[in-house]
Backbone atoms as SQL, in Angstrom:
CREATE TABLE atoms (id INTEGER PRIMARY KEY, chain TEXT, resi INTEGER, resn TEXT, atom TEXT, x REAL, y REAL, z REAL);
INSERT INTO atoms VALUES
  (1, 'A', 1, 'UNK', 'N', 193.404, 50.393, 47.155),
  (2, 'A', 1, 'UNK', 'CA', 192.463, 50.841, 47.738),
  (3, 'A', 1, 'UNK', 'C', 191.535, 51.317, 46.972),
  (4, 'A', 2, 'UNK', 'N', 189.758, 50.597, 47.935),
  (5, 'A', 2, 'UNK', 'CA', 189.094, 51.175, 47.243),
  (6, 'A', 2, 'UNK', 'C', 189.042, 53.021, 47.330),
  (7, 'A', 3, 'UNK', 'N', 188.337, 53.208, 45.585),
  (8, 'A', 3, 'UNK', 'CA', 188.838, 55.134, 45.375),
  (9, 'A', 3, 'UNK', 'C', 187.845, 55.891, 45.218),
  (10, 'A', 4, 'UNK', 'N', 187.337, 56.486, 46.566),
  (11, 'A', 4, 'UNK', 'CA', 185.904, 57.465, 46.482),
  (12, 'A', 4, 'UNK', 'C', 186.325, 58.017, 45.358),
  (13, 'A', 5, 'UNK', 'N', 187.618, 58.977, 44.970),
  (14, 'A', 5, 'UNK', 'CA', 187.565, 59.987, 44.011),
  (15, 'A', 5, 'UNK', 'C', 186.351, 59.889, 42.876),
  (16, 'A', 6, 'UNK', 'N', 185.764, 58.756, 42.789),
  (17, 'A', 6, 'UNK', 'CA', 185.923, 57.980, 41.433),
  (18, 'A', 6, 'UNK', 'C', 183.612, 58.399, 41.911),
  (19, 'A', 7, 'UNK', 'N', 183.734, 58.701, 43.091),
  (20, 'A', 7, 'UNK', 'CA', 182.073, 58.840, 43.001),
  (21, 'A', 7, 'UNK', 'C', 181.608, 60.229, 43.032),
  (22, 'A', 8, 'UNK', 'N', 180.836, 60.212, 41.814),
  (23, 'A', 8, 'UNK', 'CA', 180.236, 61.326, 41.631),
  (24, 'A', 8, 'UNK', 'C', 178.883, 61.447, 42.548),
  (25, 'A', 9, 'UNK', 'N', 178.514, 63.179, 42.549),
  (26, 'A', 9, 'UNK', 'CA', 176.701, 63.175, 42.793),
  (27, 'A', 9, 'UNK', 'C', 176.142, 64.522, 42.054),
  (28, 'A', 10, 'UNK', 'N', 174.731, 64.692, 41.838),
  (29, 'A', 10, 'UNK', 'CA', 174.153, 65.316, 41.319),
  (30, 'A', 10, 'UNK', 'C', 173.240, 66.227, 42.024),
  (31, 'A', 11, 'UNK', 'N', 172.737, 66.877, 41.522),
  (32, 'A', 11, 'UNK', 'CA', 172.104, 67.877, 42.684),
  (33, 'A', 11, 'UNK', 'C', 170.295, 66.946, 42.986),
  (34, 'A', 12, 'UNK', 'N', 169.697, 66.576, 43.984),
  (35, 'A', 12, 'UNK', 'CA', 168.688, 66.033, 44.802),
  (36, 'A', 12, 'UNK', 'C', 167.459, 66.833, 43.893),
  (37, 'A', 13, 'UNK', 'N', 166.578, 66.057, 43.159),
  (38, 'A', 13, 'UNK', 'CA', 165.590, 66.752, 42.243),
  (39, 'A', 13, 'UNK', 'C', 164.280, 67.848, 42.927),
  (40, 'A', 14, 'UNK', 'N', 164.382, 67.070, 43.825),
  (41, 'A', 14, 'UNK', 'CA', 163.106, 67.557, 44.556),
  (42, 'A', 14, 'UNK', 'C', 163.736, 68.269, 46.237),
  (43, 'A', 15, 'UNK', 'N', 162.466, 68.914, 46.879),
  (44, 'A', 15, 'UNK', 'CA', 162.648, 69.211, 47.774),
  (45, 'A', 15, 'UNK', 'C', 162.073, 68.248, 49.203),
  (46, 'A', 16, 'UNK', 'N', 160.719, 67.939, 48.536),
  (47, 'A', 16, 'UNK', 'CA', 160.637, 66.484, 49.108),
  (48, 'A', 16, 'UNK', 'C', 161.356, 65.121, 49.661),
  (49, 'A', 17, 'UNK', 'N', 160.915, 64.555, 51.075),
  (50, 'A', 17, 'UNK', 'CA', 161.397, 63.767, 51.220),
  (51, 'A', 17, 'UNK', 'C', 161.221, 62.619, 50.320),
  (52, 'A', 18, 'UNK', 'N', 162.019, 61.600, 49.910),
  (53, 'A', 18, 'UNK', 'CA', 162.356, 60.447, 49.519),
  (54, 'A', 18, 'UNK', 'C', 163.313, 59.653, 49.729),
  (55, 'A', 19, 'UNK', 'N', 163.451, 58.059, 49.364),
  (56, 'A', 19, 'UNK', 'CA', 164.255, 57.257, 49.902),
  (57, 'A', 19, 'UNK', 'C', 164.399, 56.497, 48.541),
  (58, 'A', 20, 'UNK', 'N', 165.998, 56.447, 48.404),
  (59, 'A', 20, 'UNK', 'CA', 166.806, 55.870, 47.635),
  (60, 'A', 20, 'UNK', 'C', 167.425, 54.183, 47.538),
  (61, 'A', 21, 'UNK', 'N', 167.441, 53.531, 46.985),
  (62, 'A', 21, 'UNK', 'CA', 167.797, 52.149, 47.130),
  (63, 'A', 21, 'UNK', 'C', 168.267, 51.987, 46.098),
  (64, 'A', 22, 'UNK', 'N', 169.957, 51.206, 46.074),
  (65, 'A', 22, 'UNK', 'CA', 170.496, 51.045, 44.945),
  (66, 'A', 22, 'UNK', 'C', 170.994, 49.442, 45.817),
  (67, 'A', 23, 'UNK', 'N', 170.716, 48.653, 44.894),
  (68, 'A', 23, 'UNK', 'CA', 171.658, 46.918, 45.318),
  (69, 'A', 23, 'UNK', 'C', 172.188, 46.900, 43.959),
  (70, 'A', 24, 'UNK', 'N', 173.327, 46.327, 44.138),
  (71, 'A', 24, 'UNK', 'CA', 174.150, 45.756, 43.826),
  (72, 'A', 24, 'UNK', 'C', 174.729, 44.783, 43.708),
  (73, 'A', 25, 'UNK', 'N', 174.720, 43.420, 42.895),
  (74, 'A', 25, 'UNK', 'CA', 174.117, 42.165, 43.327),
  (75, 'A', 25, 'UNK', 'C', 175.701, 41.177, 42.616),
  (76, 'A', 26, 'UNK', 'N', 176.803, 41.934, 42.349),
  (77, 'A', 26, 'UNK', 'CA', 177.783, 41.601, 41.774),
  (78, 'A', 26, 'UNK', 'C', 179.074, 42.179, 42.471),
  (79, 'A', 27, 'UNK', 'N', 179.095, 42.228, 43.706),
  (80, 'A', 27, 'UNK', 'CA', 180.109, 42.958, 44.230),
  (81, 'A', 27, 'UNK', 'C', 180.921, 41.992, 44.511),
  (82, 'A', 28, 'UNK', 'N', 182.285, 42.520, 44.429),
  (83, 'A', 28, 'UNK', 'CA', 183.357, 41.682, 45.068),
  (84, 'A', 28, 'UNK', 'C', 184.537, 42.233, 45.342),
  (85, 'A', 29, 'UNK', 'N', 185.664, 41.349, 46.418),
  (86, 'A', 29, 'UNK', 'CA', 186.613, 42.111, 46.830),
  (87, 'A', 29, 'UNK', 'C', 187.572, 40.542, 47.102),
  (88, 'A', 30, 'UNK', 'N', 189.159, 41.167, 47.598),
  (89, 'A', 30, 'UNK', 'CA', 189.321, 39.520, 48.185),
  (90, 'A', 30, 'UNK', 'C', 189.935, 39.543, 49.636),
  (91, 'A', 31, 'UNK', 'N', 189.218, 38.652, 50.348),
  (92, 'A', 31, 'UNK', 'CA', 189.756, 37.850, 51.887),
  (93, 'A', 31, 'UNK', 'C', 191.467, 38.152, 51.927),
  (94, 'A', 32, 'UNK', 'N', 191.726, 39.228, 53.169),
  (95, 'A', 32, 'UNK', 'CA', 193.178, 39.529, 53.026),
  (96, 'A', 32, 'UNK', 'C', 193.992, 38.118, 53.762),
  (97, 'A', 33, 'UNK', 'N', 192.874, 37.485, 54.296),
  (98, 'A', 33, 'UNK', 'CA', 193.084, 36.335, 55.197),
  (99, 'A', 33, 'UNK', 'C', 193.866, 34.912, 54.177),
  (100, 'A', 34, 'UNK', 'N', 193.173, 34.911, 53.288),
  (101, 'A', 34, 'UNK', 'CA', 193.556, 33.962, 52.403),
  (102, 'A', 34, 'UNK', 'C', 193.173, 34.625, 51.089),
  (103, 'A', 35, 'UNK', 'N', 192.908, 35.435, 50.392),
  (104, 'A', 35, 'UNK', 'CA', 193.353, 35.733, 49.111),
  (105, 'A', 35, 'UNK', 'C', 192.274, 35.075, 48.068),
  (106, 'A', 36, 'UNK', 'N', 191.318, 34.637, 48.684),
  (107, 'A', 36, 'UNK', 'CA', 190.125, 33.823, 48.181),
  (108, 'A', 36, 'UNK', 'C', 188.999, 35.310, 47.425),
  (109, 'A', 37, 'UNK', 'N', 188.487, 35.195, 46.546),
  (110, 'A', 37, 'UNK', 'CA', 187.569, 35.937, 46.204),
  (111, 'A', 37, 'UNK', 'C', 186.519, 36.202, 47.264),
  (112, 'A', 38, 'UNK', 'N', 185.529, 36.931, 47.513),
  (113, 'A', 38, 'UNK', 'CA', 184.532, 37.507, 48.052),
  (114, 'A', 38, 'UNK', 'C', 183.520, 37.943, 47.200),
  (115, 'A', 39, 'UNK', 'N', 182.523, 37.218, 47.335),
  (116, 'A', 39, 'UNK', 'CA', 181.093, 37.705, 46.605),
  (117, 'A', 39, 'UNK', 'C', 180.276, 38.042, 46.926),
  (118, 'A', 40, 'UNK', 'N', 179.501, 39.374, 47.070),
  (119, 'A', 40, 'UNK', 'CA', 178.565, 40.090, 47.975),
  (120, 'A', 40, 'UNK', 'C', 177.415, 40.732, 47.326),
  (121, 'A', 41, 'UNK', 'N', 176.668, 41.129, 47.557),
  (122, 'A', 41, 'UNK', 'CA', 175.320, 41.971, 47.578),
  (123, 'A', 41, 'UNK', 'C', 175.534, 43.263, 48.701),
  (124, 'A', 42, 'UNK', 'N', 175.714, 44.426, 47.470),
  (125, 'A', 42, 'UNK', 'CA', 175.396, 45.757, 48.822),
  (126, 'A', 42, 'UNK', 'C', 174.196, 46.190, 48.199),
  (127, 'A', 43, 'UNK', 'N', 173.869, 47.034, 49.729),
  (128, 'A', 43, 'UNK', 'CA', 172.328, 47.425, 49.764),
  (129, 'A', 43, 'UNK', 'C', 172.573, 48.728, 50.414),
  (130, 'A', 44, 'UNK', 'N', 172.147, 49.775, 49.367),
  (131, 'A', 44, 'UNK', 'CA', 172.686, 51.398, 49.883),
  (132, 'A', 44, 'UNK', 'C', 170.989, 51.977, 50.048),
  (133, 'A', 45, 'UNK', 'N', 170.286, 52.287, 51.376),
  (134, 'A', 45, 'UNK', 'CA', 169.425, 53.308, 51.302),
  (135, 'A', 45, 'UNK', 'C', 170.005, 54.562, 51.720),
  (136, 'A', 46, 'UNK', 'N', 168.930, 55.341, 51.350),
  (137, 'A', 46, 'UNK', 'CA', 169.458, 56.791, 52.394),
  (138, 'A', 46, 'UNK', 'C', 168.164, 57.396, 51.314),
  (139, 'A', 47, 'UNK', 'N', 167.914, 58.509, 52.520),
  (140, 'A', 47, 'UNK', 'CA', 166.879, 59.665, 52.476),
  (141, 'A', 47, 'UNK', 'C', 167.846, 61.489, 51.648),
  (142, 'A', 48, 'UNK', 'N', 168.449, 61.539, 50.533),
  (143, 'A', 48, 'UNK', 'CA', 169.062, 63.044, 50.659),
  (144, 'A', 48, 'UNK', 'C', 168.393, 64.273, 51.104),
  (145, 'A', 49, 'UNK', 'N', 168.968, 65.019, 51.359),
  (146, 'A', 49, 'UNK', 'CA', 169.102, 66.286, 51.957),
  (147, 'A', 49, 'UNK', 'C', 167.784, 66.686, 50.416),
  (148, 'A', 50, 'UNK', 'N', 167.269, 67.933, 51.449),
  (149, 'A', 50, 'UNK', 'CA', 166.373, 68.568, 50.126),
  (150, 'A', 50, 'UNK', 'C', 167.056, 69.372, 49.188),
  (151, 'A', 51, 'UNK', 'N', 166.988, 69.600, 48.481),
  (152, 'A', 51, 'UNK', 'CA', 167.040, 70.107, 47.154),
  (153, 'A', 51, 'UNK', 'C', 167.845, 71.822, 47.711),
  (154, 'A', 52, 'UNK', 'N', 166.774, 72.463, 48.051),
  (155, 'A', 52, 'UNK', 'CA', 167.595, 73.737, 48.918),
  (156, 'A', 52, 'UNK', 'C', 168.218, 73.682, 49.488),
  (157, 'A', 53, 'UNK', 'N', 168.524, 72.431, 50.520),
  (158, 'A', 53, 'UNK', 'CA', 169.880, 72.661, 51.481),
  (159, 'A', 53, 'UNK', 'C', 170.940, 71.703, 51.302),
  (160, 'A', 54, 'UNK', 'N', 171.116, 71.511, 49.879),
  (161, 'A', 54, 'UNK', 'CA', 172.084, 71.130, 49.290),
  (162, 'A', 54, 'UNK', 'C', 171.743, 69.887, 49.103),
  (163, 'A', 55, 'UNK', 'N', 170.797, 69.091, 48.543),
  (164, 'A', 55, 'UNK', 'CA', 170.919, 67.483, 48.939),
  (165, 'A', 55, 'UNK', 'C', 171.492, 67.313, 47.471),
  (166, 'A', 56, 'UNK', 'N', 172.324, 65.903, 47.410),
  (167, 'A', 56, 'UNK', 'CA', 172.559, 65.562, 46.571),
  (168, 'A', 56, 'UNK', 'C', 172.639, 63.943, 46.613),
  (169, 'A', 57, 'UNK', 'N', 172.671, 63.480, 45.043),
  (170, 'A', 57, 'UNK', 'CA', 172.288, 62.230, 45.195),
  (171, 'A', 57, 'UNK', 'C', 173.696, 61.183, 44.648),
  (172, 'A', 58, 'UNK', 'N', 174.133, 59.926, 44.553),
  (173, 'A', 58, 'UNK', 'CA', 175.514, 59.427, 44.000),
  (174, 'A', 58, 'UNK', 'C', 174.599, 58.685, 42.747),
  (175, 'A', 59, 'UNK', 'N', 175.852, 59.039, 41.611),
  (176, 'A', 59, 'UNK', 'CA', 175.227, 59.051, 40.078),
  (177, 'A', 59, 'UNK', 'C', 175.545, 57.209, 39.944),
  (178, 'A', 60, 'UNK', 'N', 174.761, 56.540, 39.565),
  (179, 'A', 60, 'UNK', 'CA', 174.971, 54.918, 39.586),
  (180, 'A', 60, 'UNK', 'C', 176.161, 54.868, 38.610),
  (181, 'A', 61, 'UNK', 'N', 176.345, 55.376, 37.552),
  (182, 'A', 61, 'UNK', 'CA', 177.933, 54.592, 36.923),
  (183, 'A', 61, 'UNK', 'C', 179.305, 54.855, 37.681),
  (184, 'A', 62, 'UNK', 'N', 179.146, 56.478, 38.245),
  (185, 'A', 62, 'UNK', 'CA', 180.640, 56.177, 39.222),
  (186, 'A', 62, 'UNK', 'C', 180.205, 54.963, 40.928),
  (187, 'A', 63, 'UNK', 'N', 179.193, 54.952, 40.977),
  (188, 'A', 63, 'UNK', 'CA', 179.222, 53.895, 41.825),
  (189, 'A', 63, 'UNK', 'C', 179.401, 52.827, 41.741),
  (190, 'A', 64, 'UNK', 'N', 178.999, 52.298, 40.157),
  (191, 'A', 64, 'UNK', 'CA', 179.333, 50.789, 39.912),
  (192, 'A', 64, 'UNK', 'C', 181.709, 51.228, 39.795),
  (193, 'A', 65, 'UNK', 'N', 181.729, 51.924, 39.504),
  (194, 'A', 65, 'UNK', 'CA', 183.189, 51.665, 38.757),
  (195, 'A', 65, 'UNK', 'C', 183.153, 51.863, 40.621),
  (196, 'A', 66, 'UNK', 'N', 183.177, 52.823, 41.159),
  (197, 'A', 66, 'UNK', 'CA', 183.898, 52.960, 42.763),
  (198, 'A', 66, 'UNK', 'C', 183.718, 51.704, 42.901),
  (199, 'A', 67, 'UNK', 'N', 182.418, 50.637, 43.230),
  (200, 'A', 67, 'UNK', 'CA', 182.562, 49.332, 43.864),
  (201, 'A', 67, 'UNK', 'C', 183.491, 48.429, 43.024),
  (202, 'A', 68, 'UNK', 'N', 183.742, 48.505, 41.551),
  (203, 'A', 68, 'UNK', 'CA', 184.792, 47.969, 41.030),
  (204, 'A', 68, 'UNK', 'C', 186.495, 48.447, 41.751),
  (205, 'A', 69, 'UNK', 'N', 186.432, 49.405, 42.352),
  (206, 'A', 69, 'UNK', 'CA', 187.845, 49.716, 42.966),
  (207, 'A', 69, 'UNK', 'C', 188.104, 48.761, 44.017),
  (208, 'A', 70, 'UNK', 'N', 186.815, 47.964, 44.418),
  (209, 'A', 70, 'UNK', 'CA', 187.371, 46.765, 46.118),
  (210, 'A', 70, 'UNK', 'C', 187.704, 45.639, 45.169),
  (211, 'A', 71, 'UNK', 'N', 187.628, 45.520, 43.343),
  (212, 'A', 71, 'UNK', 'CA', 187.683, 44.211, 43.354),
  (213, 'A', 71, 'UNK', 'C', 188.924, 43.531, 44.009),
  (214, 'A', 72, 'UNK', 'N', 189.906, 44.009, 43.589),
  (215, 'A', 72, 'UNK', 'CA', 191.564, 43.188, 43.613),
  (216, 'A', 72, 'UNK', 'C', 192.108, 43.283, 45.205),
  (217, 'A', 73, 'UNK', 'N', 191.064, 43.760, 45.666),
  (218, 'A', 73, 'UNK', 'CA', 191.813, 44.577, 47.062),
  (219, 'A', 73, 'UNK', 'C', 191.718, 43.438, 48.202),
  (220, 'A', 74, 'UNK', 'N', 192.266, 42.962, 49.053),
  (221, 'A', 74, 'UNK', 'CA', 192.603, 42.395, 50.220),
  (222, 'A', 74, 'UNK', 'C', 192.031, 43.664, 51.137),
  (223, 'A', 75, 'UNK', 'N', 190.995, 43.132, 51.797),
  (224, 'A', 75, 'UNK', 'CA', 189.606, 43.682, 52.661),
  (225, 'A', 75, 'UNK', 'C', 188.505, 42.938, 53.284),
  (226, 'A', 76, 'UNK', 'N', 188.609, 43.668, 54.883),
  (227, 'A', 76, 'UNK', 'CA', 187.349, 42.419, 54.955),
  (228, 'A', 76, 'UNK', 'C', 185.878, 42.733, 54.761),
  (229, 'A', 77, 'UNK', 'N', 185.181, 41.993, 55.384),
  (230, 'A', 77, 'UNK', 'CA', 183.390, 42.326, 54.906),
  (231, 'A', 77, 'UNK', 'C', 183.426, 43.750, 55.969),
  (232, 'A', 78, 'UNK', 'N', 183.647, 43.239, 56.959),
  (233, 'A', 78, 'UNK', 'CA', 183.340, 45.284, 57.858),
  (234, 'A', 78, 'UNK', 'C', 183.957, 46.047, 57.487),
  (235, 'A', 79, 'UNK', 'N', 185.554, 46.152, 56.843),
  (236, 'A', 79, 'UNK', 'CA', 185.962, 47.464, 56.205),
  (237, 'A', 79, 'UNK', 'C', 185.124, 47.726, 55.249),
  (238, 'A', 80, 'UNK', 'N', 184.732, 46.449, 54.619),
  (239, 'A', 80, 'UNK', 'CA', 184.085, 47.295, 53.267),
  (240, 'A', 80, 'UNK', 'C', 182.698, 48.049, 53.386),
  (241, 'A', 81, 'UNK', 'N', 181.807, 47.561, 54.390),
  (242, 'A', 81, 'UNK', 'CA', 180.698, 47.854, 54.496),
  (243, 'A', 81, 'UNK', 'C', 180.841, 49.294, 55.216),
  (244, 'A', 82, 'UNK', 'N', 181.813, 49.697, 56.281),
  (245, 'A', 82, 'UNK', 'CA', 181.999, 50.862, 56.692),
  (246, 'A', 82, 'UNK', 'C', 182.530, 51.779, 55.882),
  (247, 'A', 83, 'UNK', 'N', 183.662, 51.545, 55.252),
  (248, 'A', 83, 'UNK', 'CA', 184.192, 52.336, 54.026),
  (249, 'A', 83, 'UNK', 'C', 183.314, 52.856, 53.019),
  (250, 'A', 84, 'UNK', 'N', 182.615, 52.042, 52.484),
  (251, 'A', 84, 'UNK', 'CA', 181.210, 52.392, 51.921),
  (252, 'A', 84, 'UNK', 'C', 180.427, 53.662, 52.214),
  (253, 'A', 85, 'UNK', 'N', 180.119, 53.170, 53.905),
  (254, 'A', 85, 'UNK', 'CA', 179.182, 54.371, 54.516),
  (255, 'A', 85, 'UNK', 'C', 179.577, 55.534, 54.371),
  (256, 'A', 86, 'UNK', 'N', 180.988, 55.899, 54.413),
  (257, 'A', 86, 'UNK', 'CA', 182.093, 56.782, 54.904),
  (258, 'A', 86, 'UNK', 'C', 182.031, 57.788, 53.905),
  (259, 'A', 87, 'UNK', 'N', 182.262, 56.955, 52.885),
  (260, 'A', 87, 'UNK', 'CA', 182.552, 57.343, 51.607),
  (261, 'A', 87, 'UNK', 'C', 181.533, 58.017, 51.036),
  (262, 'A', 88, 'UNK', 'N', 180.201, 57.725, 51.103),
  (263, 'A', 88, 'UNK', 'CA', 178.685, 57.979, 50.646),
  (264, 'A', 88, 'UNK', 'C', 178.578, 59.016, 51.073),
  (265, 'A', 89, 'UNK', 'N', 178.458, 58.786, 52.488),
  (266, 'A', 89, 'UNK', 'CA', 178.370, 60.274, 53.694),
  (267, 'A', 89, 'UNK', 'C', 178.829, 61.444, 53.509),
  (268, 'A', 90, 'UNK', 'N', 180.512, 61.088, 53.210),
  (269, 'A', 90, 'UNK', 'CA', 181.501, 62.871, 52.752),
  (270, 'A', 90, 'UNK', 'C', 181.002, 63.154, 51.042),
  (271, 'A', 91, 'UNK', 'N', 180.293, 62.030, 50.238),
  (272, 'A', 91, 'UNK', 'CA', 180.043, 62.475, 49.223),
  (273, 'A', 91, 'UNK', 'C', 178.652, 63.392, 49.111),
  (274, 'A', 92, 'UNK', 'N', 177.594, 62.725, 50.120),
  (275, 'A', 92, 'UNK', 'CA', 175.854, 63.696, 49.803),
  (276, 'A', 92, 'UNK', 'C', 175.634, 64.022, 50.743),
  (277, 'A', 93, 'UNK', 'N', 176.063, 63.932, 52.001),
  (278, 'A', 93, 'UNK', 'CA', 175.729, 64.257, 53.620),
  (279, 'A', 93, 'UNK', 'C', 174.227, 64.092, 53.485),
  (280, 'A', 94, 'UNK', 'N', 173.909, 62.584, 53.414),
  (281, 'A', 94, 'UNK', 'CA', 172.823, 62.574, 53.346),
  (282, 'A', 94, 'UNK', 'C', 171.812, 62.331, 54.709),
  (283, 'A', 95, 'UNK', 'N', 170.625, 62.650, 55.131),
  (284, 'A', 95, 'UNK', 'CA', 169.755, 62.748, 56.269),
  (285, 'A', 95, 'UNK', 'C', 170.111, 61.774, 57.361),
  (286, 'A', 96, 'UNK', 'N', 170.161, 60.616, 55.847),
  (287, 'A', 96, 'UNK', 'CA', 170.215, 58.928, 56.923),
  (288, 'A', 96, 'UNK', 'C', 170.919, 58.714, 55.513),
  (289, 'A', 97, 'UNK', 'N', 171.883, 56.878, 56.176),
  (290, 'A', 97, 'UNK', 'CA', 171.960, 56.072, 55.164),
  (291, 'A', 97, 'UNK', 'C', 171.954, 54.910, 55.475),
  (292, 'A', 98, 'UNK', 'N', 172.232, 54.010, 54.756),
  (293, 'A', 98, 'UNK', 'CA', 172.908, 52.305, 55.385),
  (294, 'A', 98, 'UNK', 'C', 172.879, 51.423, 54.358),
  (295, 'A', 99, 'UNK', 'N', 174.048, 51.425, 54.711),
  (296, 'A', 99, 'UNK', 'CA', 175.012, 50.175, 53.904),
  (297, 'A', 99, 'UNK', 'C', 175.122, 48.972, 54.255),
  (298, 'A', 100, 'UNK', 'N', 174.206, 47.776, 53.555),
  (299, 'A', 100, 'UNK', 'CA', 173.972, 46.591, 53.861),
  (300, 'A', 100, 'UNK', 'C', 174.750, 45.449, 52.795),
  (301, 'A', 101, 'UNK', 'N', 175.580, 44.380, 53.619),
  (302, 'A', 101, 'UNK', 'CA', 176.689, 43.841, 53.023),
  (303, 'A', 101, 'UNK', 'C', 176.057, 42.449, 52.589),
  (304, 'A', 102, 'UNK', 'N', 175.768, 41.561, 52.070),
  (305, 'A', 102, 'UNK', 'CA', 175.283, 40.330, 51.676),
  (306, 'A', 102, 'UNK', 'C', 176.216, 39.413, 51.160),
  (307, 'A', 103, 'UNK', 'N', 176.891, 38.280, 51.963),
  (308, 'A', 103, 'UNK', 'CA', 178.078, 38.105, 51.600),
  (309, 'A', 103, 'UNK', 'C', 177.219, 36.370, 51.260),
  (310, 'A', 104, 'UNK', 'N', 178.434, 35.674, 50.330),
  (311, 'A', 104, 'UNK', 'CA', 177.928, 34.504, 50.038),
  (312, 'A', 104, 'UNK', 'C', 178.745, 33.701, 51.043),
  (313, 'A', 105, 'UNK', 'N', 178.199, 32.508, 51.328),
  (314, 'A', 105, 'UNK', 'CA', 178.811, 31.952, 52.574),
  (315, 'A', 105, 'UNK', 'C', 180.317, 30.890, 51.444),
  (316, 'A', 106, 'UNK', 'N', 180.578, 30.760, 53.115),
  (317, 'A', 106, 'UNK', 'CA', 181.820, 30.106, 52.937),
  (318, 'A', 106, 'UNK', 'C', 181.959, 29.356, 53.640),
  (319, 'A', 107, 'UNK', 'N', 182.629, 28.115, 53.568),
  (320, 'A', 107, 'UNK', 'CA', 182.295, 27.181, 54.751),
  (321, 'A', 107, 'UNK', 'C', 181.258, 26.852, 56.021),
  (322, 'A', 108, 'UNK', 'N', 180.019, 26.925, 55.131),
  (323, 'A', 108, 'UNK', 'CA', 179.253, 26.973, 55.403),
  (324, 'A', 108, 'UNK', 'C', 178.582, 28.236, 56.607),
  (325, 'A', 109, 'UNK', 'N', 179.109, 29.287, 56.570),
  (326, 'A', 109, 'UNK', 'CA', 178.582, 30.057, 57.097),
  (327, 'A', 109, 'UNK', 'C', 178.521, 31.631, 56.297),
  (328, 'A', 110, 'UNK', 'N', 177.442, 32.481, 55.893),
  (329, 'A', 110, 'UNK', 'CA', 177.240, 33.088, 55.336),
  (330, 'A', 110, 'UNK', 'C', 177.099, 34.737, 56.527),
  (331, 'A', 111, 'UNK', 'N', 177.286, 35.616, 56.076),
  (332, 'A', 111, 'UNK', 'CA', 177.945, 37.197, 56.978),
  (333, 'A', 111, 'UNK', 'C', 177.165, 38.019, 56.092),
  (334, 'A', 112, 'UNK', 'N', 176.167, 39.158, 57.361),
  (335, 'A', 112, 'UNK', 'CA', 175.376, 40.475, 57.098),
  (336, 'A', 112, 'UNK', 'C', 175.854, 41.662, 57.722),
  (337, 'A', 113, 'UNK', 'N', 176.803, 42.322, 57.144),
  (338, 'A', 113, 'UNK', 'CA', 177.150, 43.135, 57.854),
  (339, 'A', 113, 'UNK', 'C', 176.108, 44.476, 57.449),
  (340, 'A', 114, 'UNK', 'N', 175.821, 45.530, 58.610),
  (341, 'A', 114, 'UNK', 'CA', 175.197, 46.797, 58.545),
  (342, 'A', 114, 'UNK', 'C', 175.852, 48.141, 58.285),
  (343, 'A', 115, 'UNK', 'N', 175.901, 48.769, 58.450),
  (344, 'A', 115, 'UNK', 'CA', 176.465, 50.187, 58.809),
  (345, 'A', 115, 'UNK', 'C', 175.176, 50.991, 58.489),
  (346, 'A', 116, 'UNK', 'N', 175.339, 52.246, 59.702),
  (347, 'A', 116, 'UNK', 'CA', 174.282, 52.974, 59.483),
  (348, 'A', 116, 'UNK', 'C', 174.968, 54.678, 59.947),
  (349, 'A', 117, 'UNK', 'N', 174.262, 55.612, 58.702),
  (350, 'A', 117, 'UNK', 'CA', 174.561, 57.090, 59.483),
  (351, 'A', 117, 'UNK', 'C', 173.521, 57.408, 59.879),
  (352, 'A', 118, 'UNK', 'N', 172.754, 58.121, 60.363),
  (353, 'A', 118, 'UNK', 'CA', 172.154, 58.956, 60.686),
  (354, 'A', 118, 'UNK', 'C', 170.965, 58.083, 61.227),
  (355, 'A', 119, 'UNK', 'N', 169.893, 59.043, 61.573),
  (356, 'A', 119, 'UNK', 'CA', 168.267, 57.990, 62.199),
  (357, 'A', 119, 'UNK', 'C', 167.924, 57.224, 60.870),
  (358, 'A', 120, 'UNK', 'N', 168.555, 55.903, 61.249),
  (359, 'A', 120, 'UNK', 'CA', 167.579, 55.446, 59.761),
  (360, 'A', 120, 'UNK', 'C', 166.384, 54.664, 60.264),
  (361, 'A', 121, 'UNK', 'N', 165.142, 54.784, 59.502),
  (362, 'A', 121, 'UNK', 'CA', 163.704, 54.854, 59.381),
  (363, 'A', 121, 'UNK', 'C', 163.695, 53.445, 60.676),
  (364, 'A', 122, 'UNK', 'N', 162.177, 53.233, 61.096),
  (365, 'A', 122, 'UNK', 'CA', 162.213, 51.754, 61.689),
  (366, 'A', 122, 'UNK', 'C', 161.963, 50.697, 60.773),
  (367, 'A', 123, 'UNK', 'N', 161.585, 50.761, 60.051),
  (368, 'A', 123, 'UNK', 'CA', 161.245, 49.910, 58.585),
  (369, 'A', 123, 'UNK', 'C', 162.440, 49.538, 58.226),
  (370, 'A', 124, 'UNK', 'N', 163.337, 50.325, 58.207),
  (371, 'A', 124, 'UNK', 'CA', 164.810, 49.710, 57.718),
  (372, 'A', 124, 'UNK', 'C', 166.087, 48.903, 58.521),
  (373, 'A', 125, 'UNK', 'N', 165.818, 49.260, 59.354),
  (374, 'A', 125, 'UNK', 'CA', 166.399, 48.373, 60.909),
  (375, 'A', 125, 'UNK', 'C', 166.372, 47.297, 61.245),
  (376, 'A', 126, 'UNK', 'N', 168.154, 46.459, 61.531),
  (377, 'A', 126, 'UNK', 'CA', 167.260, 45.130, 61.028),
  (378, 'A', 126, 'UNK', 'C', 166.885, 44.047, 59.953),
  (379, 'A', 127, 'UNK', 'N', 166.912, 44.953, 58.551),
  (380, 'A', 127, 'UNK', 'CA', 166.418, 45.049, 57.712),
  (381, 'A', 127, 'UNK', 'C', 167.864, 44.039, 56.547);
């Protein structure tokens, strides 16, 4: 199963509000019904808490290794998206966080899943 223990965080560099966006264009997992590989893009947006309030950011190499832990797992799109959200919220406790997964089409159907935590700013809702 996906391994949240691979995730590492570092202290937020500032007390000023800012938004981080990480995009992974090579995410893979396996369809639990068919056993076929699923390919998608994962976009993570979040606002870390201020440094003075214990704010942290996810370290990118650890995020890559975490994403790779999904590679051979039979897991539905919806579970992938919600698992990533829950694991990152547990790691960082951000002000808000959004995970958006955009899956390559299969059988003429493309899927986009979004899972939010906290009050995601209007400009990112529906994005």
